C-alpha positions as CSV (number, residue, x, y, z in Angstrom):
1,M,0.1,0.1,0.0
2,N,1.1,3.6,-0.9
3,T,0.8,5.8,2.0
4,D,2.2,8.9,0.5
5,T,0.5,11.3,-1.8
6,I,2.8,12.3,-4.4
7,F,2.8,15.3,-7.2
8,A,4.8,16.0,-10.3
9,P,4.7,18.0,-13.6
10,A,3.1,15.9,-16.5
11,T,4.5,18.5,-19.0
12,A,7.9,19.3,-19.9
13,Q,9.6,22.7,-18.6
14,G,9.9,25.8,-20.7
15,R,7.6,28.4,-22.2
16,A,4.2,27.2,-22.8
17,A,0.5,28.4,-22.3
18,I,-0.2,25.4,-19.9
19,A,1.4,23.3,-17.5
20,V,-0.2,20.2,-15.8
21,L,0.6,19.1,-12.3
22,R,-0.8,15.6,-11.5
23,L,-1.2,14.2,-7.9
24,S,-1.9,10.5,-6.7
25,G,-2.2,8.9,-3.2
26,P,-4.5,8.4,-0.5
27,A,-4.7,12.1,0.8
28,T,-5.1,13.6,-2.7
29,R,-8.6,15.0,-1.9
30,E,-7.4,16.6,1.4
31,V,-4.4,18.0,-0.3
32,L,-6.4,19.4,-3.0
33,R,-8.9,20.9,-0.5
34,T,-6.2,22.9,1.0
35,L,-5.9,24.8,-2.3
36,C,-9.4,24.9,-3.6
37,A,-12.9,23.5,-3.3
38,P,-12.5,19.9,-5.3
39,P,-14.7,19.9,-8.1
40,P,-17.5,16.9,-8.9
41,P,-15.5,13.6,-9.9
42,R,-14.4,13.7,-13.4
43,E,-15.6,17.1,-14.2
44,A,-13.1,20.1,-15.1
45,R,-13.6,23.2,-13.3
46,L,-12.1,26.6,-13.0
47,R,-10.7,27.2,-9.4
48,T,-8.6,29.8,-7.8
49,L,-5.7,28.0,-5.9
50,R,-4.6,29.6,-2.6
51,A,-1.6,29.0,-0.4
52,A,-2.3,28.3,3.2
53,S,-1.9,32.0,3.9
54,G,-4.9,32.8,1.8
55,E,-2.7,34.2,-1.0
56,S,-3.8,33.4,-4.5
57,L,-1.5,31.5,-6.6
58,D,-3.2,30.8,-10.1
59,H,-6.5,30.4,-11.7
60,A,-6.4,26.8,-13.0
61,I,-8.6,24.0,-14.4
62,V,-9.0,21.4,-11.6
63,L,-10.0,17.6,-12.1
64,W,-10.7,15.3,-9.2
65,L,-10.4,11.7,-10.0
66,P,-11.2,9.2,-7.5
67,G,-9.8,5.8,-7.5
68,P,-9.7,3.1,-8.5
69,A,-10.8,4.4,-11.9
70,S,-7.6,6.4,-12.4
71,Y,-4.2,5.8,-14.0
72,T,-2.7,4.8,-10.8
73,G,-5.8,3.1,-9.3
74,E,-5.5,5.6,-6.6
75,D,-7.3,8.8,-5.7
76,S,-5.7,11.4,-8.2
77,A,-6.0,15.0,-9.5
78,E,-4.7,17.2,-12.2
79,L,-3.9,21.0,-12.0
80,H,-4.0,22.7,-15.3
81,L,-1.9,25.8,-14.5
82,H,-0.3,28.8,-16.4
83,A,3.0,27.5,-17.2
84,G,5.2,30.3,-15.6
85,P,8.0,28.8,-13.5
86,A,7.2,30.9,-10.6
87,I,3.6,29.6,-10.5
88,L,4.7,26.0,-10.6
89,A,7.2,26.5,-7.9
90,A,4.6,28.3,-5.7
91,V,1.8,25.5,-6.2
92,A,4.6,22.9,-5.6
93,A,5.7,24.6,-2.3
94,A,1.8,24.7,-1.2
95,L,1.4,21.0,-2.3
96,T,4.4,20.2,-0.2
97,E,3.1,22.2,2.8
98,A,-0.1,20.3,2.7
99,G,1.6,17.0,3.1
100,A,2.3,15.7,-0.6
101,R,5.7,14.9,-1.8
102,P,7.5,15.2,-5.1
103,A,7.5,11.9,-7.0
104,E,10.4,9.9,-7.9
105,P,11.0,9.0,-11.8
106,G,8.3,6.5,-12.9
107,E,6.5,6.5,-9.5
108,F,3.1,7.1,-11.2
109,T,3.4,4.3,-13.6
110,R,4.9,2.0,-10.8
111,R,1.8,2.6,-8.7
112,A,-0.3,1.7,-11.8
113,F,1.6,-1.6,-12.0
114,L,1.4,-2.4,-8.5
115,A,-2.3,-1.6,-8.6
116,G,-2.8,-4.1,-11.7
117,K,-3.6,-1.3,-14.0
118,L,-0.7,-2.6,-16.3
119,D,1.7,-5.2,-16.4
120,L,5.1,-4.6,-16.7
121,T,5.5,-5.0,-20.3
122,E,2.9,-2.5,-20.7
123,A,4.4,-0.2,-18.0
124,E,7.8,-0.4,-20.1
125,A,5.7,0.6,-23.2
126,V,4.7,3.9,-21.4
127,A,8.2,4.9,-21.2
128,D,9.0,3.6,-24.7
129,L,5.7,5.9,-26.0
130,A,7.0,9.2,-24.2
131,A,10.5,8.6,-25.8
132,A,9.2,7.6,-29.3
133,E,11.2,9.6,-31.9
134,T,9.6,8.0,-35.0
135,E,6.3,6.8,-36.3
136,A,7.8,3.3,-36.1
137,Q,8.8,3.7,-32.6
138,R,5.4,5.2,-31.5
139,R,3.5,2.4,-33.3
140,Q,5.7,-0.4,-31.6
141,A,5.4,1.1,-28.3
142,L,1.6,1.6,-28.6
143,R,1.2,-2.1,-29.8
144,Q,3.0,-3.1,-26.5
145,L,1.1,-0.7,-24.4
146,E,-2.5,-2.2,-25.8
147,G,-1.1,-5.6,-24.5
148,G,0.3,-7.1,-27.6
149,L,3.4,-8.7,-26.2
150,A,1.6,-9.5,-22.8
151,E,-1.0,-11.5,-24.9
152,R,1.8,-13.4,-26.6
153,L,3.4,-14.2,-23.3
154,R,0.2,-15.3,-21.7
155,A,-0.6,-17.5,-24.3
156,W,2.9,-19.3,-23.7
157,S,2.2,-19.2,-19.9
158,Q,-1.3,-21.0,-20.6
159,R,0.5,-23.7,-22.7
160,L,3.2,-24.1,-19.9
161,T,0.3,-24.8,-17.5
162,D,-1.4,-27.1,-19.7
163,I,1.9,-29.2,-20.1
164,L,2.4,-29.2,-16.5
165,A,-1.0,-30.6,-15.8
166,H,0.0,-33.5,-18.1
167,A,3.1,-33.9,-15.9
168,E,1.3,-33.8,-12.7
169,S,-1.3,-36.4,-14.1
170,L,1.8,-38.7,-14.9
171,I,2.7,-38.3,-11.2
172,D,-0.9,-38.9,-9.8
173,F,-1.7,-41.8,-12.1
174,P,1.6,-43.7,-13.0
175,D,-0.2,-46.4,-14.7
176,E,-2.0,-44.4,-17.3
177,D,0.1,-45.3,-20.4
178,P,3.5,-43.4,-19.1
179,D,5.2,-44.0,-22.3
180,Q,2.6,-41.9,-24.6
181,L,2.3,-39.1,-22.0
182,L,6.2,-38.7,-21.7
183,A,6.3,-38.5,-25.5
184,E,3.3,-36.0,-25.5
185,L,5.3,-34.2,-22.7
186,G,8.5,-34.1,-24.8
187,A,6.6,-33.1,-27.9
188,G,4.9,-30.2,-26.2
189,R,8.0,-28.9,-24.4
190,A,10.2,-29.1,-27.7
191,A,7.5,-27.1,-29.5
192,L,7.2,-24.4,-27.1
193,A,10.8,-24.1,-26.5
194,S,11.4,-23.8,-30.5
195,E,8.9,-20.8,-30.4
196,M,10.5,-19.2,-27.7
197,R,14.0,-19.5,-29.2
198,A,12.7,-18.0,-32.5
199,A,11.4,-15.1,-30.3
200,I,15.0,-14.6,-28.8
201,E,16.5,-14.5,-32.1
202,D,14.2,-11.9,-33.5
203,T,16.0,-8.7,-32.3
204,T,13.7,-6.4,-34.5
205,G,11.8,-4.8,-31.5
206,E,15.0,-4.2,-29.6
207,R,16.5,-2.6,-32.7
208,L,13.7,-0.5,-33.3
209,R,13.5,0.9,-29.6
210,E,17.2,1.5,-29.4
211,G,17.8,2.7,-33.0
212,L,20.2,1.3,-35.6
213,V,23.8,2.1,-36.3
214,F,25.0,2.5,-39.8
215,A,28.7,3.1,-40.4
216,I,30.3,4.9,-43.3
217,A,33.6,3.3,-44.1
218,G,36.1,3.0,-46.9
219,P,39.7,4.5,-48.1
220,P,40.6,7.9,-47.7
221,N,39.1,10.6,-49.9
222,A,36.4,8.3,-51.2
223,G,33.7,10.9,-50.0
224,K,32.5,9.4,-46.6
225,S,32.5,12.8,-44.8
226,T,30.7,14.3,-47.6
227,L,28.0,11.7,-47.8
228,F,27.7,11.8,-43.9
229,N,27.0,15.6,-44.1
230,I,24.4,14.9,-46.9
231,L,22.6,12.4,-44.9
232,A,22.7,14.5,-41.8
233,G,21.4,17.3,-43.6
234,R,24.1,19.8,-42.0
235,N,28.0,20.1,-42.1
236,A,28.6,17.9,-39.2
237,A,32.0,16.7,-40.4
238,I,35.0,18.5,-42.0
239,V,35.4,17.8,-45.6
240,A,39.0,18.2,-47.1
241,A,41.0,16.8,-50.0
242,T,43.8,16.0,-47.4
243,P,43.9,12.2,-46.7
244,G,43.5,11.2,-42.9
245,T,41.3,14.4,-42.2
246,T,38.7,12.3,-40.2
247,R,40.7,10.8,-37.3
248,D,37.8,9.8,-34.9
249,V,34.5,8.5,-35.1
250,I,31.8,11.0,-35.5
251,E,28.1,10.4,-34.9
252,T,24.8,12.0,-35.9
253,R,21.3,10.9,-35.4
254,V,19.0,10.7,-38.7
255,V,15.8,9.0,-39.4
256,L,15.5,6.6,-42.3
257,G,12.4,4.9,-43.2
258,G,10.8,6.0,-39.9
259,V,13.6,4.2,-37.8
260,P,16.1,6.2,-35.7
261,V,19.7,5.5,-37.1
262,T,23.0,6.7,-35.5
263,L,25.1,7.5,-38.5
264,L,28.9,7.0,-37.9
265,D,31.6,8.8,-40.1
266,T,34.9,7.0,-39.8
267,A,38.5,7.4,-40.4
268,G,40.1,6.3,-44.0
269,L,41.2,2.6,-44.1
270,R,44.6,2.3,-45.2
271,D,48.0,1.6,-44.0
272,S,49.6,4.4,-41.8
273,A,52.7,4.9,-39.7
274,D,51.0,7.9,-37.8
275,P,50.0,6.4,-34.4
276,I,47.0,9.0,-34.1
277,E,45.8,7.9,-37.5
278,Q,46.3,4.2,-36.7
279,E,44.1,4.7,-33.6
280,G,41.4,6.4,-35.8
281,I,41.5,3.4,-38.1
282,A,41.2,0.9,-35.4
283,R,38.0,2.7,-34.2
284,A,36.8,2.8,-37.6
285,R,37.1,-0.9,-38.0
286,A,35.4,-1.5,-34.5
287,G,32.7,1.0,-35.5
288,A,31.9,-1.1,-38.8
289,A,32.2,-4.4,-37.0
290,G,29.5,-3.4,-34.4
291,A,27.1,-1.4,-37.0
292,D,24.0,-3.2,-38.1
293,L,25.0,-2.0,-41.8
294,V,28.1,-0.6,-43.4
295,L,28.1,1.8,-46.5
296,S,31.5,0.7,-48.0
297,L,32.4,3.6,-50.3
298,H,35.0,3.4,-52.9
299,T,35.7,5.9,-55.8
300,A,34.1,4.6,-59.0
301,G,36.6,2.5,-61.1
302,T,38.3,1.1,-58.0
303,P,37.6,-2.2,-56.0
304,P,35.7,-1.8,-52.8
305,L,37.8,-2.7,-49.6
306,S,37.0,-5.6,-47.7
307,V,35.0,-4.8,-44.4
308,E,34.2,-7.1,-41.6
309,A,30.7,-6.4,-40.9
310,R,27.2,-7.9,-40.5
311,R,26.0,-6.4,-43.6
312,V,27.6,-4.4,-46.2
313,L,26.3,-2.0,-49.0
314,A,29.0,-1.2,-51.5
315,I,28.7,2.2,-52.9
316,A,30.6,3.7,-55.9
317,T,31.4,7.5,-55.7
318,K,32.5,10.4,-57.8
319,T,30.7,9.1,-60.8
320,D,30.8,12.7,-62.4
321,L,34.7,11.9,-62.6
322,H,34.6,8.0,-63.2
323,P,31.5,6.4,-64.9
324,S,30.2,3.3,-63.0
325,E,27.9,0.5,-63.5
326,A,27.7,-0.5,-59.9
327,D,24.3,-1.1,-58.3
328,L,24.6,1.8,-56.1
329,A,26.6,4.8,-57.6
330,I,26.4,8.3,-56.4
331,S,28.0,11.8,-57.2
332,A,27.8,14.4,-54.4
333,A,28.8,17.0,-56.9
334,T,25.8,16.5,-59.3
335,G,23.4,14.7,-56.9
336,T,23.4,11.7,-59.0
337,G,22.3,8.6,-57.3
338,L,21.5,10.5,-53.9
339,V,17.7,9.9,-54.0
340,A,17.9,6.3,-54.8
341,L,20.7,5.5,-52.1
342,R,18.5,7.4,-49.5
343,Q,15.5,5.2,-50.4
344,R,17.8,2.0,-50.3
345,L,18.9,3.0,-46.7
346,A,15.3,3.5,-45.7
347,E,14.5,0.1,-47.0
348,E,17.3,-1.4,-45.2
349,A,16.4,0.3,-41.9
350,T,12.9,-0.8,-42.3
351,A,13.8,-4.4,-43.0
352,L,16.2,-4.6,-40.2
353,T,13.3,-3.6,-37.6
354,R,10.2,-5.0,-39.4
355,A,8.6,-7.6,-36.9
356,A,7.1,-10.2,-39.3
357,G,4.8,-11.9,-36.9
358,P,3.7,-11.5,-33.3
359,P,4.9,-8.5,-31.4
360,P,8.6,-8.9,-30.7
361,L,10.6,-8.7,-27.6
362,T,11.9,-5.0,-27.0
363,R,14.4,-5.2,-24.2
364,A,17.4,-7.4,-23.2
365,R,15.5,-8.3,-19.9
366,H,12.8,-9.9,-21.9
367,R,15.2,-11.9,-23.9
368,A,17.1,-13.0,-20.8
369,A,14.1,-14.4,-18.9
370,L,12.8,-16.0,-22.1
371,A,16.1,-17.7,-22.7
372,E,15.9,-19.0,-19.1
373,S,12.4,-20.2,-19.5
374,A,13.6,-22.1,-22.8
375,R,16.4,-23.7,-21.0
376,Y,14.2,-25.4,-18.3
377,L,11.9,-26.6,-21.3
378,E,15.1,-28.2,-23.1
379,T,16.4,-30.0,-19.9
380,E,16.8,-33.9,-20.4
381,A,14.8,-34.7,-17.1
382,E,13.0,-38.0,-17.6
383,L,11.3,-38.3,-14.2
384,P,7.7,-36.9,-14.2
385,E,8.6,-34.9,-10.9
386,L,11.7,-33.4,-12.3
387,I,9.9,-32.6,-15.5
388,A,7.2,-30.8,-13.4
389,E,9.6,-29.0,-11.5
390,D,11.3,-27.6,-14.6
391,L,8.0,-26.6,-15.9
392,R,7.3,-24.7,-12.8
393,A,10.8,-23.0,-13.1
394,A,9.9,-22.0,-16.8
395,R,6.6,-20.7,-16.1
396,S,8.2,-18.5,-13.1
397,A,11.0,-17.2,-15.5
398,L,8.3,-16.2,-18.2
399,G,6.1,-14.5,-15.5
400,R,9.0,-12.4,-14.6
401,I,8.5,-10.6,-18.0
402,T,5.2,-9.3,-17.3
403,G,5.8,-8.8,-13.6
404,E,3.5,-11.8,-12.3
405,T,6.5,-13.4,-10.5
406,G,9.7,-12.5,-8.9
407,V,10.4,-8.9,-10.1
408,E,11.0,-7.0,-6.9
409,L,14.7,-6.8,-7.7
410,V,14.2,-5.3,-11.1
411,L,11.4,-2.7,-10.4
412,D,14.0,0.0,-9.3
413,A,15.9,-0.4,-12.3
414,I,13.1,-0.3,-14.7
415,F,11.1,2.7,-13.3
416,A,14.4,4.8,-12.6
417,R,14.5,5.3,-16.2
418,F,11.2,6.9,-16.6
419,C,10.6,10.8,-16.6
420,I,9.5,12.3,-13.3
421,G,5.9,13.0,-14.2
422,K,5.3,9.3,-15.5
């Protein structure tokens, strides 16, 4: 039970017409009463907010939202204030004086989880929705908030329960054709473990949530920094005819195909005796190796360099000086091929983050718990008692994803990443 009544701004700081302060907790109505007469439930009313001294603080729209029909499941309220910093500070001081306290990061959503309003995957989706930079991220977060991932996990949990029931029946009724029941148990466990392994290998959800990394690599003077600036839409990197101008990895954030992408400009790959340039080349190779996609640039008419990477697109450059029949060929000077290249990169980003089937996992935490559940399903236990114990452990590991079991140790880590007003 939460005994504190908390408050926090639900809108960002800065110049604006309106700022919203939200309250939640058992004493919300009493705290609200110290500032104004609470309006009827779920009716927006204009009120003059006053400090304990009687001083007028602001004219605000006030909403009184009694629990359990509220976001947190508790008595809640919203104050729609004028957004001046002095008004926010004065109202916050009045709320504190009345017995409320400022909320911790994620505390509103944590209370909603504890009240059963959201499971843990839906609570995480709230944070993802607030942080979404692109339409693709918004759609994925909204799908998870609406219970898409939770429904998939519940279906697996139900199948685990059914398989466990078979194992228990084998324990209780050992004479009922044990060989057939053991075979059915093995088949059910194997099929479910296979589905879980496929979900673990599908990293599209996590890639979309965190964003992709595309690295531009190639020899000196192949046009890497020029292309980097074109894709960034600004002069983010120095462009010069002198080989070795780029010494370190330069990053910028772009959106391609509705997917956030961190674009890397790297040092030219060549043999060098300069220790500083050698370090830059080592960083370039490391950046390419860790990238989701490498744009390997080479001057048209010369062969592309070999780059160790997950996926490589060879791109011929300077086609205004050297004609090329390469599939991807561009000229920064004339603009030839740039529209087609941008479209190709958007297609690559979309393909890398497109979930072909059910809602994907979106966090390493999900993947780790699901892998543990699959391991229990894949054990080679033969005794029905041991099989049943493994199935219980598999179901418990699965339950940690939605918050049904054993999540106390991860709650602080999860909700600490939320903004204050969530």
